[in-house]
N, CA, C and O atoms as CSV, one atom per row, in Angstrom:
chain,resi,resn,atom,element,x,y,z
A,1,MET,N,N,44.619,-10.852,-52.795
A,1,MET,CA,C,45.429,-9.702,-53.162
A,1,MET,C,C,46.312,-9.320,-51.978
A,1,MET,O,O,45.850,-9.341,-50.837
A,2,ALA,N,N,47.540,-8.979,-52.221
A,2,ALA,CA,C,48.484,-8.614,-51.162
A,2,ALA,C,C,48.381,-7.114,-50.875
A,2,ALA,O,O,49.070,-6.300,-51.490
A,3,TRP,N,N,47.519,-6.775,-49.943
A,3,TRP,CA,C,47.306,-5.365,-49.606
A,3,TRP,C,C,48.581,-4.675,-49.163
A,3,TRP,O,O,48.821,-3.526,-49.534
A,4,ARG,N,N,49.396,-5.348,-48.381
A,4,ARG,CA,C,50.609,-4.730,-47.837
A,4,ARG,C,C,51.531,-4.272,-48.968
A,4,ARG,O,O,52.233,-3.271,-48.821
A,5,GLU,N,N,51.538,-4.970,-50.061
A,5,GLU,CA,C,52.382,-4.576,-51.184
A,5,GLU,C,C,51.858,-3.314,-51.864
A,5,GLU,O,O,52.603,-2.629,-52.565
A,6,MET,N,N,50.591,-3.008,-51.661
A,6,MET,CA,C,49.997,-1.841,-52.303
A,6,MET,C,C,50.224,-0.552,-51.514
A,6,MET,O,O,49.951,0.529,-52.036
A,7,TYR,N,N,50.719,-0.629,-50.266
A,7,TYR,CA,C,50.875,0.564,-49.453
A,7,TYR,C,C,51.900,1.503,-50.090
A,7,TYR,O,O,53.010,1.088,-50.425
A,8,ASN,N,N,51.521,2.755,-50.252
A,8,ASN,CA,C,52.373,3.755,-50.882
A,8,ASN,C,C,52.898,4.702,-49.805
A,8,ASN,O,O,52.129,5.460,-49.213
A,9,LYS,N,N,54.191,4.660,-49.554
A,9,LYS,CA,C,54.796,5.485,-48.503
A,9,LYS,C,C,54.891,6.961,-48.889
A,9,LYS,O,O,55.426,7.759,-48.119
A,10,ASN,N,N,54.393,7.335,-50.045
A,10,ASN,CA,C,54.364,8.747,-50.429
A,10,ASN,C,C,53.038,9.416,-50.106
A,10,ASN,O,O,52.834,10.577,-50.462
A,11,ASN,N,N,52.127,8.704,-49.435
A,11,ASN,CA,C,50.845,9.326,-49.133
A,11,ASN,C,C,50.991,10.369,-48.028
A,11,ASN,O,O,51.924,10.316,-47.227
A,12,VAL,N,N,50.062,11.311,-47.998
A,12,VAL,CA,C,50.150,12.453,-47.093
A,12,VAL,C,C,50.141,12.040,-45.624
A,12,VAL,O,O,50.823,12.673,-44.818
A,13,PHE,N,N,49.395,11.003,-45.247
A,13,PHE,CA,C,49.347,10.606,-43.838
A,13,PHE,C,C,50.668,9.988,-43.389
A,13,PHE,O,O,51.101,10.198,-42.255
A,14,TYR,N,N,51.303,9.232,-44.271
A,14,TYR,CA,C,52.611,8.689,-43.901
A,14,TYR,C,C,53.623,9.820,-43.766
A,14,TYR,O,O,54.512,9.761,-42.916
A,15,LYS,N,N,53.495,10.842,-44.593
A,15,LYS,CA,C,54.381,12.002,-44.474
A,15,LYS,C,C,54.136,12.747,-43.160
A,15,LYS,O,O,55.075,13.277,-42.565
A,16,ILE,N,N,52.892,12.789,-42.710
A,16,ILE,CA,C,52.590,13.382,-41.402
A,16,ILE,C,C,53.212,12.531,-40.301
A,16,ILE,O,O,53.795,13.078,-39.364
A,17,LEU,N,N,53.104,11.224,-40.388
A,17,LEU,CA,C,53.731,10.344,-39.397
A,17,LEU,C,C,55.237,10.553,-39.332
A,17,LEU,O,O,55.826,10.463,-38.254
A,18,ARG,N,N,55.865,10.830,-40.462
A,18,ARG,CA,C,57.321,11.062,-40.518
A,18,ARG,C,C,57.679,12.506,-40.214
A,18,ARG,O,O,58.849,12.880,-40.296
A,19,SER,N,N,56.691,13.327,-39.863
A,19,SER,CA,C,56.883,14.757,-39.551
A,19,SER,C,C,57.407,15.553,-40.741
A,19,SER,O,O,58.057,16.583,-40.559
A,20,GLU,N,N,57.134,15.091,-41.942
A,20,GLU,CA,C,57.497,15.833,-43.147
A,20,GLU,C,C,56.456,16.891,-43.471
A,20,GLU,O,O,56.754,17.885,-44.132
A,21,ILE,N,N,55.235,16.672,-43.002
A,21,ILE,CA,C,54.133,17.620,-43.180
A,21,ILE,C,C,53.577,17.896,-41.787
A,21,ILE,O,O,53.314,16.960,-41.032
A,22,PRO,N,N,53.392,19.182,-41.434
A,22,PRO,CA,C,52.867,19.480,-40.096
A,22,PRO,C,C,51.383,19.174,-39.979
A,22,PRO,O,O,50.648,19.184,-40.967
A,23,ALA,N,N,50.962,18.903,-38.761
A,23,ALA,CA,C,49.550,18.677,-38.450
A,23,ALA,C,C,49.303,19.189,-37.036
A,23,ALA,O,O,50.202,19.177,-36.194
A,24,GLU,N,N,48.085,19.635,-36.786
A,24,GLU,CA,C,47.703,20.088,-35.453
A,24,GLU,C,C,47.280,18.857,-34.649
A,24,GLU,O,O,46.127,18.429,-34.709
A,25,VAL,N,N,48.217,18.304,-33.907
A,25,VAL,CA,C,48.030,17.032,-33.212
A,25,VAL,C,C,47.100,17.202,-32.014
A,25,VAL,O,O,47.222,18.143,-31.230
A,26,ILE,N,N,46.175,16.266,-31.903
A,26,ILE,CA,C,45.252,16.192,-30.774
A,26,ILE,C,C,45.725,15.140,-29.786
A,26,ILE,O,O,45.694,15.358,-28.575
A,27,TYR,N,N,46.161,14.001,-30.302
A,27,TYR,CA,C,46.520,12.862,-29.461
A,27,TYR,C,C,47.494,11.977,-30.225
A,27,TYR,O,O,47.427,11.862,-31.448
A,28,GLU,N,N,48.407,11.350,-29.470
A,28,GLU,CA,C,49.322,10.394,-30.073
A,28,GLU,C,C,49.695,9.347,-29.035
A,28,GLU,O,O,49.912,9.666,-27.866
A,29,ASP,N,N,49.767,8.103,-29.469
A,29,ASP,CA,C,50.283,7.025,-28.642
A,29,ASP,C,C,51.011,6.043,-29.561
A,29,ASP,O,O,51.337,6.385,-30.698
A,30,ASP,N,N,51.264,4.841,-29.081
A,30,ASP,CA,C,52.013,3.857,-29.869
A,30,ASP,C,C,51.262,3.346,-31.090
A,30,ASP,O,O,51.870,2.807,-32.015
A,31,PHE,N,N,49.933,3.514,-31.098
A,31,PHE,CA,C,49.109,2.924,-32.155
A,31,PHE,C,C,48.484,3.927,-33.103
A,31,PHE,O,O,48.134,3.575,-34.230
A,32,ALA,N,N,48.337,5.172,-32.669
A,32,ALA,CA,C,47.572,6.143,-33.460
A,32,ALA,C,C,48.130,7.547,-33.312
A,32,ALA,O,O,48.804,7.892,-32.341
A,33,LEU,N,N,47.817,8.330,-34.317
A,33,LEU,CA,C,48.071,9.770,-34.298
A,33,LEU,C,C,46.772,10.422,-34.726
A,33,LEU,O,O,46.174,10.046,-35.734
A,34,SER,N,N,46.342,11.410,-33.944
A,34,SER,CA,C,45.104,12.108,-34.278
A,34,SER,C,C,45.398,13.590,-34.447
A,34,SER,O,O,46.208,14.167,-33.722
A,35,PHE,N,N,44.721,14.195,-35.424
A,35,PHE,CA,C,44.905,15.614,-35.712
A,35,PHE,C,C,43.634,16.145,-36.351
A,35,PHE,O,O,42.767,15.378,-36.770
A,36,TYR,N,N,43.536,17.462,-36.419
A,36,TYR,CA,C,42.360,18.096,-37.004
A,36,TYR,C,C,42.387,17.988,-38.524
A,36,TYR,O,O,43.441,18.128,-39.144
A,37,ASP,N,N,41.231,17.739,-39.118
A,37,ASP,CA,C,41.086,17.692,-40.575
A,37,ASP,C,C,41.248,19.111,-41.119
A,37,ASP,O,O,40.694,20.056,-40.557
A,38,ILE,N,N,41.989,19.263,-42.189
A,38,ILE,CA,C,42.204,20.606,-42.752
A,38,ILE,C,C,40.997,21.112,-43.536
A,38,ILE,O,O,40.929,22.294,-43.875
A,39,HIS,N,N,40.049,20.229,-43.825
A,39,HIS,CA,C,38.799,20.612,-44.485
A,39,HIS,C,C,37.627,20.094,-43.643
A,39,HIS,O,O,36.947,19.147,-44.038
A,40,PRO,N,N,37.393,20.721,-42.475
A,40,PRO,CA,C,36.373,20.188,-41.557
A,40,PRO,C,C,34.970,20.211,-42.149
A,40,PRO,O,O,34.593,21.133,-42.872
A,41,ARG,N,N,34.206,19.168,-41.822
A,41,ARG,CA,C,32.828,19.045,-42.295
A,41,ARG,C,C,31.825,19.192,-41.155
A,41,ARG,O,O,30.621,19.013,-41.340
A,42,SER,N,N,32.346,19.522,-39.973
A,42,SER,CA,C,31.508,19.830,-38.815
A,42,SER,C,C,32.350,20.679,-37.859
A,42,SER,O,O,33.547,20.875,-38.070
A,43,ARG,N,N,31.703,21.175,-36.813
A,43,ARG,CA,C,32.416,22.019,-35.852
A,43,ARG,C,C,33.655,21.309,-35.308
A,43,ARG,O,O,34.707,21.926,-35.139
A,44,VAL,N,N,33.525,20.019,-35.038
A,44,VAL,CA,C,34.655,19.186,-34.635
A,44,VAL,C,C,34.852,18.146,-35.731
A,44,VAL,O,O,33.940,17.381,-36.044
A,45,HIS,N,N,36.045,18.125,-36.309
A,45,HIS,CA,C,36.360,17.117,-37.321
A,45,HIS,C,C,37.830,16.740,-37.147
A,45,HIS,O,O,38.732,17.495,-37.508
A,46,ALA,N,N,38.041,15.568,-36.590
A,46,ALA,CA,C,39.387,15.062,-36.368
A,46,ALA,C,C,39.601,13.797,-37.182
A,46,ALA,O,O,38.651,13.120,-37.575
A,47,LEU,N,N,40.844,13.501,-37.420
A,47,LEU,CA,C,41.234,12.256,-38.065
A,47,LEU,C,C,42.084,11.467,-37.075
A,47,LEU,O,O,42.860,12.048,-36.316
A,48,ALA,N,N,41.940,10.168,-37.084
A,48,ALA,CA,C,42.823,9.278,-36.336
A,48,ALA,C,C,43.412,8.319,-37.350
A,48,ALA,O,O,42.685,7.622,-38.058
A,49,ILE,N,N,44.738,8.288,-37.416
A,49,ILE,CA,C,45.403,7.398,-38.361
A,49,ILE,C,C,46.203,6.363,-37.592
A,49,ILE,O,O,46.753,6.645,-36.527
A,50,THR,N,N,46.258,5.168,-38.144
A,50,THR,CA,C,47.051,4.128,-37.528
A,50,THR,C,C,48.529,4.386,-37.792
A,50,THR,O,O,48.902,4.916,-38.839
A,51,LYS,N,N,49.348,4.013,-36.849
A,51,LYS,CA,C,50.789,4.141,-37.059
A,51,LYS,C,C,51.330,2.992,-37.898
A,51,LYS,O,O,52.446,3.066,-38.412
A,52,GLY,N,N,50.552,1.945,-38.034
A,52,GLY,CA,C,50.935,0.841,-38.906
A,52,GLY,C,C,50.639,1.192,-40.353
A,52,GLY,O,O,49.824,2.071,-40.634
A,53,LEU,N,N,51.291,0.515,-41.252
A,53,LEU,CA,C,51.167,0.811,-42.679
A,53,LEU,C,C,50.062,-0.037,-43.302
A,53,LEU,O,O,50.323,-1.067,-43.923
A,54,TYR,N,N,48.828,0.418,-43.123
A,54,TYR,CA,C,47.648,-0.283,-43.623
A,54,TYR,C,C,46.873,0.638,-44.550
A,54,TYR,O,O,46.716,1.823,-44.256
A,55,THR,N,N,46.394,0.114,-45.652
A,55,THR,CA,C,45.737,0.949,-46.656
A,55,THR,C,C,44.307,1.323,-46.295
A,55,THR,O,O,43.853,2.423,-46.610
A,56,ASP,N,N,43.587,0.407,-45.629
A,56,ASP,CA,C,42.178,0.657,-45.330
A,56,ASP,C,C,41.718,-0.276,-44.226
A,56,ASP,O,O,42.509,-1.051,-43.688
A,57,PHE,N,N,40.432,-0.202,-43.887
A,57,PHE,CA,C,39.868,-1.006,-42.811
A,57,PHE,C,C,40.076,-2.504,-43.038
A,57,PHE,O,O,40.422,-3.229,-42.106
A,58,GLY,N,N,39.868,-2.967,-44.265
A,58,GLY,CA,C,40.041,-4.384,-44.564
A,58,GLY,C,C,41.470,-4.846,-44.342
A,58,GLY,O,O,41.703,-5.897,-43.745
A,59,ASP,N,N,42.415,-4.071,-44.816
A,59,ASP,CA,C,43.833,-4.387,-44.637
A,59,ASP,C,C,44.180,-4.383,-43.147
A,59,ASP,O,O,44.871,-5.276,-42.656
A,60,PHE,N,N,43.693,-3.370,-42.443
A,60,PHE,CA,C,43.985,-3.239,-41.014
A,60,PHE,C,C,43.438,-4.422,-40.222
A,60,PHE,O,O,44.171,-5.034,-39.444
A,61,THR,N,N,42.179,-4.749,-40.405
A,61,THR,CA,C,41.581,-5.828,-39.614
A,61,THR,C,C,42.142,-7.196,-39.999
A,61,THR,O,O,42.206,-8.093,-39.158
A,62,ALA,N,N,42.544,-7.365,-41.239
A,62,ALA,CA,C,43.095,-8.652,-41.677
A,62,ALA,C,C,44.550,-8.839,-41.255
A,62,ALA,O,O,44.985,-9.967,-41.023
A,63,ASN,N,N,45.308,-7.745,-41.152
A,63,ASN,CA,C,46.756,-7.877,-40.980
A,63,ASN,C,C,47.337,-7.287,-39.703
A,63,ASN,O,O,48.459,-7.633,-39.333
A,64,ALA,N,N,46.627,-6.423,-39.033
A,64,ALA,CA,C,47.156,-5.830,-37.802
A,64,ALA,C,C,47.086,-6.834,-36.665
A,64,ALA,O,O,46.256,-7.744,-36.667
A,65,SER,N,N,47.966,-6.653,-35.701
A,65,SER,CA,C,47.932,-7.505,-34.513
A,65,SER,C,C,46.723,-7.129,-33.659
A,65,SER,O,O,46.207,-6.018,-33.778
A,66,PRO,N,N,46.267,-8.039,-32.804
A,66,PRO,CA,C,45.164,-7.695,-31.900
A,66,PRO,C,C,45.478,-6.455,-31.058
A,66,PRO,O,O,44.583,-5.656,-30.781
A,67,GLN,N,N,46.732,-6.291,-30.651
A,67,GLN,CA,C,47.116,-5.112,-29.868
A,67,GLN,C,C,46.960,-3.833,-30.679
A,67,GLN,O,O,46.519,-2.812,-30.150
A,68,GLU,N,N,47.316,-3.879,-31.960
A,68,GLU,CA,C,47.155,-2.701,-32.813
A,68,GLU,C,C,45.685,-2.349,-32.992
A,68,GLU,O,O,45.319,-1.175,-32.934
A,69,VAL,N,N,44.846,-3.346,-33.207
A,69,VAL,CA,C,43.419,-3.092,-33.421
A,69,VAL,C,C,42.802,-2.478,-32.168
A,69,VAL,O,O,42.143,-1.441,-32.245
A,70,VAL,N,N,43.008,-3.103,-31.032
A,70,VAL,CA,C,42.447,-2.583,-29.784
A,70,VAL,C,C,43.043,-1.216,-29.464
A,70,VAL,O,O,42.317,-0.288,-29.109
A,71,GLY,N,N,44.356,-1.091,-29.589
A,71,GLY,CA,C,45.014,0.177,-29.291
A,71,GLY,C,C,44.506,1.317,-30.151
A,71,GLY,O,O,44.310,2.431,-29.666
A,72,PHE,N,N,44.292,1.036,-31.436
A,72,PHE,CA,C,43.816,2.084,-32.334
A,72,PHE,C,C,42.415,2.539,-31.947
A,72,PHE,O,O,42.165,3.740,-31.841
A,73,PHE,N,N,41.505,1.604,-31.736
A,73,PHE,CA,C,40.132,2.003,-31.427
A,73,PHE,C,C,40.017,2.636,-30.046
A,73,PHE,O,O,39.147,3.480,-29.833
A,74,LYS,N,N,40.870,2.251,-29.109
A,74,LYS,CA,C,40.903,2.945,-27.813
A,74,LYS,C,C,41.416,4.377,-27.999
A,74,LYS,O,O,40.966,5.290,-27.306
A,75,ALA,N,N,42.337,4.572,-28.912
A,75,ALA,CA,C,42.829,5.920,-29.205
A,75,ALA,C,C,41.720,6.788,-29.792
A,75,ALA,O,O,41.619,7.967,-29.453
A,76,VAL,N,N,40.892,6.226,-30.661
A,76,VAL,CA,C,39.765,6.976,-31.232
A,76,VAL,C,C,38.839,7.439,-30.111
A,76,VAL,O,O,38.385,8.583,-30.111
A,77,LEU,N,N,38.561,6.557,-29.162
A,77,LEU,CA,C,37.729,6.940,-28.014
A,77,LEU,C,C,38.403,8.032,-27.192
A,77,LEU,O,O,37.740,8.965,-26.739
A,78,GLN,N,N,39.693,7.924,-27.000
A,78,GLN,CA,C,40.428,8.954,-26.250
A,78,GLN,C,C,40.306,10.313,-26.944
A,78,GLN,O,O,40.163,11.334,-26.272
A,79,VAL,N,N,40.360,10.338,-28.242
A,79,VAL,CA,C,40.211,11.587,-28.999
A,79,VAL,C,C,38.822,12.181,-28.770
A,79,VAL,O,O,38.687,13.386,-28.559
A,80,ALA,N,N,37.794,11.338,-28.811
A,80,ALA,CA,C,36.427,11.816,-28.542
A,80,ALA,C,C,36.341,12.435,-27.149
A,80,ALA,O,O,35.691,13.464,-26.961
A,81,ASN,N,N,36.993,11.809,-26.180
A,81,ASN,CA,C,37.003,12.353,-24.826
A,81,ASN,C,C,37.738,13.685,-24.761
A,81,ASN,O,O,37.254,14.632,-24.142
A,82,ILE,N,N,38.891,13.763,-25.389
A,82,ILE,CA,C,39.686,14.999,-25.391
A,82,ILE,C,C,38.901,16.140,-26.030
A,82,ILE,O,O,38.927,17.269,-25.540
A,83,LEU,N,N,38.212,15.847,-27.111
A,83,LEU,CA,C,37.484,16.885,-27.843
A,83,LEU,C,C,36.143,17.233,-27.197
A,83,LEU,O,O,35.465,18.160,-27.639
A,84,GLY,N,N,35.765,16.508,-26.172
A,84,GLY,CA,C,34.552,16.822,-25.430
A,84,GLY,C,C,33.261,16.435,-26.109
A,84,GLY,O,O,32.207,16.974,-25.771
A,85,VAL,N,N,33.309,15.518,-27.055
A,85,VAL,CA,C,32.081,15.116,-27.754
A,85,VAL,C,C,31.506,13.800,-27.223
A,85,VAL,O,O,30.452,13.356,-27.678
A,86,SER,N,N,32.185,13.185,-26.277
A,86,SER,CA,C,31.714,11.909,-25.738
A,86,SER,C,C,30.345,12.026,-25.091
A,86,SER,O,O,29.550,11.089,-25.155
A,87,LEU,N,N,30.062,13.152,-24.474
A,87,LEU,CA,C,28.788,13.323,-23.772
A,87,LEU,C,C,27.664,13.791,-24.691
A,87,LEU,O,O,26.496,13.502,-24.429
A,88,THR,N,N,27.993,14.497,-25.745
A,88,THR,CA,C,26.958,15.066,-26.622
A,88,THR,C,C,26.694,14.220,-27.857
A,88,THR,O,O,25.625,14.317,-28.460
A,89,GLY,N,N,27.654,13.397,-28.235
A,89,GLY,CA,C,27.500,12.530,-29.398
A,89,GLY,C,C,28.469,12.879,-30.500
A,89,GLY,O,O,28.872,14.032,-30.656
A,90,TYR,N,N,28.833,11.885,-31.250
A,90,TYR,CA,C,29.774,12.062,-32.352
A,90,TYR,C,C,29.593,10.924,-33.339
A,90,TYR,O,O,28.946,9.917,-33.049
A,91,ARG,N,N,30.173,11.107,-34.497
A,91,ARG,CA,C,30.124,10.085,-35.553
A,91,ARG,C,C,31.557,9.704,-35.894
A,91,ARG,O,O,32.422,10.572,-36.014
A,92,ILE,N,N,31.810,8.406,-36.051
A,92,ILE,CA,C,33.096,7.944,-36.560
A,92,ILE,C,C,32.833,7.121,-37.813
A,92,ILE,O,O,31.865,6.365,-37.892
A,93,PHE,N,N,33.714,7.287,-38.783
A,93,PHE,CA,C,33.567,6.500,-40.012
A,93,PHE,C,C,34.884,6.449,-40.759
A,93,PHE,O,O,35.800,7.234,-40.516
A,94,SER,N,N,34.947,5.507,-41.669
A,94,SER,CA,C,36.105,5.355,-42.530
A,94,SER,C,C,35.610,5.097,-43.943
A,94,SER,O,O,34.758,4.236,-44.160
A,95,ASN,N,N,36.137,5.834,-44.892
A,95,ASN,CA,C,35.850,5.584,-46.300
A,95,ASN,C,C,36.815,4.505,-46.782
A,95,ASN,O,O,38.015,4.572,-46.514
A,96,ILE,N,N,36.287,3.513,-47.493
A,96,ILE,CA,C,37.106,2.392,-47.919
A,96,ILE,C,C,37.014,2.256,-49.427
A,96,ILE,O,O,35.987,1.841,-49.965
A,97,GLY,N,N,38.091,2.609,-50.101
A,97,GLY,CA,C,38.137,2.507,-51.551
A,97,GLY,C,C,37.601,3.738,-52.254
A,97,GLY,O,O,36.954,4.592,-51.648
A,98,SER,N,N,37.882,3.809,-53.540
A,98,SER,CA,C,37.526,4.997,-54.328
A,98,SER,C,C,36.025,5.198,-54.452
A,98,SER,O,O,35.570,6.341,-54.477
A,99,ASP,N,N,35.237,4.126,-54.532
A,99,ASP,CA,C,33.785,4.288,-54.637
A,99,ASP,C,C,33.198,4.951,-53.394
A,99,ASP,O,O,32.164,5.613,-53.475
A,100,ALA,N,N,33.846,4.781,-52.256
A,100,ALA,CA,C,33.376,5.389,-51.003
A,100,ALA,C,C,33.995,6.757,-50.766
A,100,ALA,O,O,33.628,7.445,-49.813
A,101,GLY,N,N,34.919,7.156,-51.611
A,101,GLY,CA,C,35.532,8.473,-51.471
A,101,GLY,C,C,36.820,8.487,-50.671
A,101,GLY,O,O,37.243,9.553,-50.222
A,102,GLN,N,N,37.463,7.337,-50.475
A,102,GLN,CA,C,38.742,7.330,-49.760
A,102,GLN,C,C,39.764,8.077,-50.603
A,102,GLN,O,O,40.032,7.711,-51.747
A,103,GLU,N,N,40.331,9.130,-50.022
A,103,GLU,CA,C,41.291,9.954,-50.747
A,103,GLU,C,C,42.733,9.612,-50.429
A,103,GLU,O,O,43.613,9.787,-51.272
A,104,VAL,N,N,42.989,9.125,-49.217
A,104,VAL,CA,C,44.353,8.791,-48.803
A,104,VAL,C,C,44.415,7.294,-48.510
A,104,VAL,O,O,43.655,6.805,-47.673
A,105,PRO,N,N,45.298,6.557,-49.176
A,105,PRO,CA,C,45.368,5.114,-48.989
A,105,PRO,C,C,46.146,4.707,-47.736
A,105,PRO,O,O,47.101,3.934,-47.800
A,106,HIS,N,N,45.713,5.247,-46.602
A,106,HIS,CA,C,46.269,4.907,-45.288
A,106,HIS,C,C,45.068,4.822,-44.354
A,106,HIS,O,O,44.287,5.771,-44.277
A,107,PHE,N,N,44.899,3.696,-43.636
A,107,PHE,CA,C,43.717,3.516,-42.806
A,107,PHE,C,C,43.576,4.653,-41.799
A,107,PHE,O,O,44.504,4.976,-41.058
A,108,HIS,N,N,42.385,5.249,-41.797
A,108,HIS,CA,C,42.088,6.328,-40.866
A,108,HIS,C,C,40.594,6.380,-40.601
A,108,HIS,O,O,39.776,5.894,-41.383
A,109,MET,N,N,40.272,6.985,-39.475
A,109,MET,CA,C,38.880,7.195,-39.087
A,109,MET,C,C,38.644,8.695,-38.975
A,109,MET,O,O,39.499,9.440,-38.496
A,110,HIS,N,N,37.473,9.120,-39.423
A,110,HIS,CA,C,37.016,10.490,-39.217
A,110,HIS,C,C,36.179,10.511,-37.942
A,110,HIS,O,O,35.425,9.574,-37.679
A,111,LEU,N,N,36.307,11.557,-37.161
A,111,LEU,CA,C,35.482,11.763,-35.980
A,111,LEU,C,C,34.842,13.136,-36.127
A,111,LEU,O,O,35.538,14.151,-36.158
A,112,LEU,N,N,33.516,13.165,-36.219
A,112,LEU,CA,C,32.774,14.412,-36.382
A,112,LEU,C,C,31.850,14.625,-35.201
A,112,LEU,O,O,31.299,13.669,-34.655
A,113,GLY,N,N,31.680,15.873,-34.808
A,113,GLY,CA,C,30.774,16.193,-33.709
A,113,GLY,C,C,30.775,17.671,-33.435
A,113,GLY,O,O,31.148,18.484,-34.281
A,114,GLY,N,N,30.343,18.009,-32.219
A,114,GLY,CA,C,30.316,19.401,-31.802
A,114,GLY,C,C,29.077,20.153,-32.238
A,114,GLY,O,O,28.944,21.346,-31.962
A,115,GLU,N,N,28.174,19.477,-32.911
A,115,GLU,CA,C,26.927,20.072,-33.388
A,115,GLU,C,C,25.987,18.942,-33.812
A,115,GLU,O,O,26.409,17.791,-33.930
A,116,LYS,N,N,24.735,19.268,-34.035
A,116,LYS,CA,C,23.771,18.291,-34.535
A,116,LYS,C,C,24.185,17.898,-35.954
A,116,LYS,O,O,24.304,18.759,-36.827
A,117,LEU,N,N,24.401,16.618,-36.185
A,117,LEU,CA,C,24.813,16.131,-37.499
A,117,LEU,C,C,23.605,15.610,-38.259
A,117,LEU,O,O,22.684,15.044,-37.670
A,118,SER,N,N,23.617,15.804,-39.561
A,118,SER,CA,C,22.529,15.286,-40.378
A,118,SER,C,C,22.624,13.764,-40.446
A,118,SER,O,O,23.701,13.194,-40.269
A,119,PRO,N,N,21.483,13.106,-40.704
A,119,PRO,CA,C,21.503,11.628,-40.772
A,119,PRO,C,C,22.387,11.123,-41.900
A,119,PRO,O,O,22.511,9.913,-42.092
């Protein structure tokens, strides 16, 4: 299946990348943009989105350049450091597909922390 053909440029994260929708930015570099989730599920809840047009983790890992993959995951770590959860612990995850609850078809990672998280 051609994942790249499925990317929808009308999704909310692409609109944030184009500055059509505001976001409270935490960190930005050439590979990622991170901002606070508008519906936080913990004391700290940030999102990191890739600047590349990838629908999910599978699309990203199959089609992104090695520089994009490394750059994105280093950005996620930088966000954890900025938010001060690196020392106390945090959770990162990505929902992939509708069965997992992915709501926006743009690859992103959630970063949760700032409190004791349930298993």
